[in-house]
C-alpha positions as CSV (number, residue, x, y, z in Angstrom):
1,M,0.0,0.0,0.0
2,S,1.8,3.1,-1.2
3,A,1.0,6.8,-1.6
4,P,-0.6,7.6,-4.9
5,A,1.4,10.9,-5.3
6,T,4.5,12.4,-3.9
7,T,3.1,15.8,-3.1
8,T,0.7,16.7,-0.4
9,A,-1.6,18.2,-3.0
10,G,-1.7,14.9,-4.9
11,Y,-2.3,13.1,-1.6
12,L,-5.2,15.2,-0.7
13,E,-6.7,14.8,-4.2
14,S,-6.4,11.0,-3.7
15,L,-8.3,11.3,-0.4
16,L,-11.0,13.4,-2.1
17,A,-11.4,10.8,-4.9
18,G,-14.5,9.3,-3.3
19,Q,-16.2,12.5,-2.5
20,P,-18.1,13.0,-5.8
21,Q,-20.0,9.7,-5.1
22,L,-21.4,11.1,-1.9
23,P,-25.2,11.3,-2.0
24,A,-26.6,14.8,-2.3
25,S,-28.4,16.2,0.7
26,P,-32.0,17.5,0.4
27,L,-30.7,20.6,2.3
28,A,-29.1,23.1,-0.1
29,W,-27.1,24.7,2.7
30,L,-25.5,21.4,3.5
31,N,-24.4,20.8,-0.1
32,T,-23.0,24.3,-0.1
33,L,-21.1,23.6,3.1
34,R,-19.6,20.4,1.6
35,A,-18.6,22.2,-1.6
36,E,-16.9,25.0,0.4
37,A,-15.0,22.4,2.3
38,V,-13.8,20.7,-0.9
39,D,-12.5,24.1,-2.1
40,R,-10.6,24.6,1.2
41,V,-9.0,21.1,0.9
42,G,-7.7,22.2,-2.5
43,A,-6.1,25.3,-1.0
44,L,-4.5,23.7,2.0
45,T,-1.7,21.3,2.5
46,V,-0.9,18.4,4.9
47,P,0.9,19.8,8.0
48,T,4.5,18.8,8.5
49,V,7.1,19.3,11.4
50,R,8.0,22.6,9.8
51,D,4.6,24.0,10.9
52,E,4.8,25.3,14.5
53,E,1.6,23.6,15.6
54,W,2.9,20.2,14.4
55,R,6.6,20.5,15.0
56,F,6.6,17.6,17.5
57,T,4.3,15.4,15.5
58,D,5.5,13.8,12.2
59,I,2.5,12.5,10.3
60,S,4.4,11.7,7.2
61,P,3.7,7.9,7.6
62,L,0.0,8.8,7.0
63,T,0.8,10.4,3.6
64,K,2.7,7.2,2.5
65,L,-0.5,5.2,2.6
66,S,-3.6,5.3,0.5
67,F,-7.0,5.3,2.2
68,Q,-10.6,5.5,0.8
69,P,-14.1,5.4,2.3
70,V,-15.5,1.9,2.4
71,S,-17.6,0.9,-0.6
72,A,-19.5,-1.8,1.3
73,P,-19.9,-1.6,5.1
74,T,-19.1,-4.7,7.1
75,S,-22.1,-6.6,8.2
76,L,-22.0,-6.9,12.0
77,Q,-24.3,-8.5,14.5
78,A,-25.0,-7.2,18.0
79,A,-23.0,-10.1,19.4
80,D,-19.9,-8.9,17.6
81,I,-19.8,-5.6,19.5
82,E,-21.6,-6.3,22.8
83,R,-18.2,-6.0,24.6
84,F,-18.1,-2.3,23.7
85,Y,-21.6,-1.5,25.1
86,I,-21.9,0.8,28.1
87,E,-24.4,-0.8,30.5
88,E,-25.8,2.6,31.7
89,A,-26.5,3.8,28.2
90,T,-30.0,3.0,26.9
91,T,-29.4,5.2,23.8
92,R,-26.6,4.2,21.4
93,L,-25.8,5.3,17.9
94,V,-23.4,3.0,16.1
95,F,-21.3,3.8,13.0
96,V,-19.2,1.1,11.3
97,D,-16.3,2.4,9.2
98,G,-18.0,5.8,9.2
99,V,-21.4,4.5,8.0
100,Y,-24.5,4.6,10.3
101,A,-25.7,1.2,11.4
102,P,-29.3,1.4,12.4
103,Q,-29.6,-2.3,13.2
104,L,-26.9,-1.9,15.9
105,S,-28.3,1.3,17.3
106,S,-30.8,1.8,20.0
107,V,-32.6,5.1,20.8
108,A,-34.8,5.5,23.9
109,A,-37.4,8.2,23.9
110,D,-36.5,10.8,26.6
111,A,-38.6,14.0,26.9
112,G,-38.2,15.3,23.4
113,V,-34.5,14.6,23.2
114,V,-33.4,14.2,19.5
115,V,-30.8,11.5,18.9
116,T,-30.4,10.7,15.2
117,N,-28.3,10.2,12.2
118,L,-28.0,13.4,10.1
119,A,-28.6,11.7,6.7
120,A,-31.8,10.0,8.0
121,A,-33.4,13.1,9.4
122,A,-31.8,16.1,7.8
123,T,-35.1,17.5,6.6
124,D,-36.4,17.7,10.2
125,L,-33.3,19.3,11.6
126,A,-33.1,22.8,10.0
127,A,-32.3,24.2,13.5
128,I,-28.8,22.7,13.2
129,A,-27.8,24.9,10.3
130,P,-26.4,27.7,12.5
131,H,-24.1,25.2,14.2
132,L,-23.1,22.4,11.8
133,G,-19.7,23.3,10.4
134,Q,-19.7,26.7,12.2
135,H,-17.8,25.8,15.5
136,A,-15.1,23.6,14.2
137,A,-13.5,26.0,11.7
138,F,-12.3,24.2,8.6
139,H,-10.9,27.1,6.6
140,D,-7.4,26.7,8.0
141,D,-7.5,23.0,9.0
142,V,-7.1,20.5,6.2
143,F,-8.4,17.6,8.3
144,A,-11.5,19.4,9.5
145,A,-12.1,20.5,5.8
146,L,-11.8,16.8,4.7
147,N,-14.2,15.7,7.3
148,T,-16.7,18.4,6.2
149,A,-16.3,17.5,2.6
150,F,-17.5,14.0,3.4
151,L,-20.3,15.1,5.7
152,H,-23.2,12.7,5.3
153,D,-23.7,10.3,8.2
154,A,-23.3,12.1,11.5
155,A,-24.5,11.7,15.1
156,V,-26.8,14.5,16.0
157,L,-28.0,15.1,19.6
158,V,-30.3,17.9,20.6
159,V,-31.3,18.2,24.3
160,P,-34.3,20.5,24.8
161,R,-34.6,23.3,27.3
162,N,-34.5,22.3,31.0
163,V,-34.3,18.6,30.3
164,A,-31.9,16.5,32.3
165,V,-31.1,13.3,30.4
166,S,-30.7,10.6,33.1
167,A,-28.7,8.0,31.2
168,P,-25.5,8.7,29.1
169,V,-25.7,8.7,25.3
170,H,-23.2,6.4,23.7
171,L,-21.8,7.3,20.3
172,L,-19.8,4.2,19.1
173,F,-17.5,4.3,16.1
174,I,-16.2,0.9,15.0
175,A,-13.3,0.4,12.5
176,T,-13.5,-3.0,10.7
177,Q,-11.6,-2.6,7.4
178,K,-8.0,-2.1,6.5
179,E,-7.1,0.8,4.2
180,A,-10.4,2.5,5.0
181,A,-10.8,6.2,5.6
182,S,-13.8,7.2,7.8
183,Y,-15.0,10.7,8.7
184,P,-17.0,10.5,12.0
185,R,-19.0,13.6,12.8
186,C,-20.8,14.5,16.0
187,L,-23.0,17.6,16.8
188,L,-24.4,18.2,20.3
189,L,-26.8,21.1,20.9
190,A,-27.5,21.6,24.6
191,E,-30.3,24.1,25.1
192,S,-30.8,26.4,28.0
193,G,-30.9,24.7,31.4
194,C,-30.4,21.1,30.2
195,A,-28.0,18.4,31.3
196,V,-26.5,15.5,29.4
197,T,-23.6,13.0,29.5
198,V,-22.2,11.9,26.1
199,I,-19.6,9.2,25.5
200,E,-17.8,9.4,22.2
201,D,-16.1,6.1,21.7
202,Y,-13.6,4.9,19.0
203,V,-12.9,1.1,18.8
204,A,-11.5,-1.4,16.3
205,L,-12.2,-5.0,15.3
206,Q,-8.9,-5.3,13.3
207,E,-5.3,-4.2,13.8
208,E,-4.2,-3.2,10.2
209,A,-3.8,0.4,9.0
210,Y,-6.8,2.6,8.5
211,F,-7.5,6.3,9.0
212,T,-10.1,8.0,11.3
213,N,-10.6,11.7,10.8
214,A,-13.2,12.9,13.3
215,V,-14.9,16.2,14.0
216,T,-17.2,17.0,17.0
217,E,-19.0,20.3,17.6
218,I,-20.7,21.0,21.0
219,A,-22.8,24.2,21.7
220,L,-24.0,24.9,25.2
221,A,-26.7,27.5,25.7
222,D,-27.2,29.4,28.9
223,N,-27.0,27.3,32.1
224,A,-26.5,24.0,30.2
225,R,-24.4,21.3,31.6
226,V,-22.5,18.8,29.5
227,N,-20.2,15.9,30.4
228,H,-18.2,14.8,27.4
229,I,-16.2,11.6,27.7
230,R,-14.0,10.7,24.8
231,V,-12.3,7.4,24.5
232,Q,-9.8,6.6,21.7
233,R,-8.9,2.9,21.6
234,E,-8.2,2.4,17.9
235,G,-6.2,-0.4,16.4
236,A,-2.4,-0.6,16.8
237,Q,-1.7,0.5,13.2
238,A,-4.4,3.1,12.9
239,F,-4.1,6.9,12.3
240,H,-6.5,9.0,14.3
241,I,-6.9,12.7,13.9
242,A,-9.7,14.6,15.6
243,N,-11.0,18.1,16.2
244,C,-13.5,19.1,18.9
245,A,-14.9,22.6,19.2
246,V,-17.0,23.7,22.1
247,S,-19.0,27.0,22.5
248,L,-20.1,28.0,26.0
249,A,-22.9,30.5,26.7
250,R,-23.7,32.3,29.9
251,A,-23.3,30.3,33.1
252,S,-22.9,27.0,31.2
253,H,-20.7,24.1,32.5
254,F,-18.6,21.8,30.4
255,H,-16.6,18.9,31.7
256,S,-14.4,16.9,29.3
257,V,-12.5,13.7,30.0
258,S,-10.4,12.3,27.1
259,V,-8.5,9.0,27.2
260,A,-6.1,8.0,24.4
261,L,-5.0,4.4,24.4
262,G,-4.7,3.3,20.8
263,A,-3.5,4.2,17.3
264,R,-0.1,4.3,15.8
265,I,-0.3,8.1,15.5
266,S,-3.1,10.1,17.1
267,R,-3.8,13.8,17.3
268,Y,-6.6,15.4,19.3
269,N,-7.4,19.2,19.1
270,L,-9.8,20.5,21.7
271,N,-10.9,24.2,21.4
272,T,-13.3,25.7,23.8
273,L,-14.7,29.3,23.5
274,Q,-16.4,31.2,26.3
275,T,-19.0,33.4,24.5
276,A,-20.6,34.9,27.6
277,E,-20.0,35.6,31.3
278,G,-19.7,33.0,34.1
279,T,-18.9,29.8,32.3
280,E,-17.0,26.9,33.8
281,C,-14.8,24.6,31.8
282,I,-13.1,21.5,33.2
283,V,-10.8,19.6,30.9
284,D,-9.1,16.3,32.0
285,G,-7.0,14.1,29.8
286,L,-4.9,10.9,29.8
287,A,-2.7,9.4,27.2
288,L,-1.3,5.9,27.9
289,I,1.0,4.7,25.1
290,A,3.8,2.2,24.5
291,N,6.0,0.7,21.8
292,N,6.3,3.2,18.9
293,Q,3.0,5.0,19.5
294,L,2.7,8.8,19.1
295,A,-0.1,10.6,20.9
296,D,-0.5,14.4,20.6
297,T,-3.0,16.5,22.4
298,H,-3.5,20.2,21.7
299,T,-6.0,22.3,23.7
300,C,-7.1,25.9,23.7
301,I,-9.3,27.4,26.3
302,D,-10.4,30.8,25.1
303,H,-11.7,33.1,27.8
304,A,-13.3,35.8,25.7
305,Q,-15.7,37.1,28.4
306,P,-15.5,38.0,32.1
307,H,-15.9,35.7,35.1
308,G,-14.8,32.5,33.4
309,V,-13.4,29.6,35.3
310,S,-11.3,26.8,33.7
311,R,-9.4,23.9,35.2
312,Q,-7.2,21.5,33.1
313,Q,-5.2,18.5,34.1
314,H,-3.5,16.3,31.5
315,K,-1.4,13.3,32.1
316,C,0.8,11.1,29.8
317,I,2.2,7.7,30.6
318,A,4.8,6.7,27.9
319,G,6.7,3.4,27.7
320,G,8.8,1.7,25.1
321,N,9.7,4.1,22.3
322,A,6.5,6.0,22.7
323,H,6.3,9.8,22.1
324,A,3.6,11.9,23.8
325,V,2.9,15.6,23.1
326,F,0.8,18.0,25.0
327,N,0.3,21.7,24.0
328,G,-2.2,23.5,26.2
329,K,-3.1,27.2,25.6
330,I,-5.1,29.4,27.9
331,M,-6.2,32.6,26.2
332,V,-7.6,35.5,28.2
333,R,-8.8,38.2,25.9
334,P,-9.1,42.0,26.6
335,G,-12.1,42.6,28.8
336,A,-12.2,39.1,30.2
337,Q,-11.7,40.3,33.7
338,R,-12.0,38.1,36.8
339,T,-10.9,35.0,34.8
340,D,-9.8,32.2,37.0
341,S,-7.8,29.5,35.1
342,S,-5.3,26.8,36.0
343,Q,-3.6,24.1,33.9
344,S,-1.2,21.3,34.8
345,S,0.6,18.8,32.6
346,H,2.2,15.8,34.4
347,N,4.1,13.1,32.5
348,L,5.5,9.8,33.5
349,L,8.2,8.0,31.5
350,L,8.4,4.2,32.0
351,S,11.6,3.7,29.9
352,G,14.7,5.5,28.9
353,R,13.6,5.5,25.3
354,A,10.2,7.1,25.8
355,H,9.9,10.9,25.6
356,V,7.4,13.7,26.1
357,D,7.2,17.2,24.7
358,T,5.0,19.4,26.8
359,K,4.2,23.1,26.2
360,P,1.8,24.9,28.5
361,Q,1.0,28.5,27.2
362,L,-0.7,31.5,28.8
363,E,-1.7,34.5,26.7
364,I,-3.2,37.1,28.9
365,F,-4.6,40.4,27.8
366,A,-6.6,41.4,30.9
367,D,-5.2,42.6,34.2
368,D,-7.6,41.3,36.8
369,V,-7.2,37.6,36.4
370,K,-5.8,34.5,38.3
371,C,-4.0,32.1,35.9
372,T,-1.5,29.4,36.7
373,H,0.2,26.6,34.8
374,G,2.8,23.9,35.5
375,A,4.4,20.9,33.8
376,T,6.5,18.0,35.0
377,V,8.2,15.1,33.2
378,G,9.9,12.3,35.1
379,Q,10.0,8.7,36.2
380,L,8.5,7.0,39.2
381,D,9.7,8.5,42.5
382,S,12.3,6.1,44.0
383,E,11.3,7.0,47.5
384,E,7.7,6.0,46.9
385,V,8.8,2.7,45.4
386,F,11.1,2.2,48.4
387,Y,8.2,2.9,50.8
388,L,5.9,0.3,49.2
389,R,8.8,-2.2,49.1
390,S,9.3,-1.6,52.8
391,R,5.7,-2.7,53.3
392,G,6.4,-6.1,51.8
393,L,5.6,-5.5,48.1
394,S,8.0,-6.6,45.3
395,E,9.6,-3.9,43.2
396,I,7.4,-4.8,40.2
397,V,4.2,-4.7,42.2
398,A,5.2,-1.4,43.8
399,R,6.0,0.2,40.4
400,N,2.7,-1.2,38.9
401,M,0.7,0.3,41.8
402,L,2.3,3.7,41.5
403,T,1.9,3.8,37.7
404,Y,-1.7,2.7,37.9
405,A,-2.5,5.4,40.5
406,F,-0.9,8.1,38.3
407,G,-3.3,7.3,35.4
408,A,-6.3,6.3,37.5
409,E,-6.7,9.8,38.9
410,I,-8.0,10.9,35.5
411,I,-10.1,7.8,35.0
412,E,-11.8,8.4,38.3
413,R,-13.3,11.6,37.0
414,I,-15.5,9.8,34.5
415,P,-19.1,10.0,35.8
416,V,-20.1,6.6,34.3
417,A,-19.4,3.7,36.7
418,S,-19.1,0.8,34.2
419,L,-16.9,2.8,31.8
420,K,-14.8,3.9,34.7
421,R,-14.3,0.2,35.8
422,Q,-13.6,-0.9,32.2
423,L,-11.0,1.8,31.6
424,G,-9.5,1.4,35.0
425,Q,-8.9,-2.3,34.3
426,T,-7.3,-1.4,30.9
427,V,-5.0,1.1,32.6
428,L,-4.0,-1.5,35.2
429,E,-3.3,-4.1,32.5
430,Q,-1.3,-1.8,30.3
431,T,0.7,-0.2,33.0
432,S,1.5,-3.7,34.4
433,S,2.8,-4.9,31.1
434,Q,5.1,-1.8,30.7
435,T,6.8,-1.6,34.1
């Protein structure tokens, strides 16, 4: 499997080859949005390490492989994917290689909540036009533009005013075919005073190379509360690039927990924008990688209005020859007085060959603010290991316990008990195998 062209322009043309076969939407504005995205792909290039925002992340291996959307989705039965189900989730949308799978999905009626696939219900969802493709800007991001160019199937969730959704909504994206390119898309509209928990979950049923290019847009109205749990556990040879854009209105509350476990190369961009006063944004993340994996997380918390609160904690555990990257920016714009923001990046190296690049950033243009940041990179504390050994534990068990505890702090912040247990077990198994 080799690249169809030596230039990035030729490579992007090859990725767009299947786009003309995409079914037309009955909504003219959606067709226009796609066409605009195709034009932007033609004007952009694939980022390289010469680009400042990508200087630690070499994605050239991606451009050496040829990927296309699937021509025939894999036929799966419920028994094939039951192990990925979240027991608390009564509503589940399933996408197989980027294609909606209604036979595997389950939607429970809940006080007017809309949970649907875009292509199946586009004519009934005109209200999404002001949001779809408007938060995750694609004019300067080639991967967001590619995703928008292929916009057809998409998970759409609209939570009405003052409705609290009791059970989490599970959006499950399954990769089954090698050499496939999929373009998962999610749109969550949280109306005033509502509350919802959404799990965005990427899994694989095969280990050969494929490409997932995901975009998620989340808009919170006044006083809305959203928990967004994102789990990336792709196949070992996969490429996973994702953009998530969040807009927060007055007094809204957004809590994000992202966990990156899989993929050969992964990149996650999370951008949150405070559009009115009094918002609260909590962003937690964990990357647990080994062998030759590369996991890159870029975040930007944009305080554009006064009285905003944000808290961010990101952790990386890297073993083998793995390479983790964290770039976290806190922006405080002029007039965003009384902003209270903190950020921490803590990174644990399990081998002498693993490495981490971490870059916390503060850009502050207001004078009445409280902003802090900090970053650490190191190995397990020898005194802590000695203490546990003095209590009768072997060195291996002591190191396993400390490594697990380091990652489990983030897992514990997931507000879904069964998923917390499942991921906690995964962290325990993976940390035990690396120490």
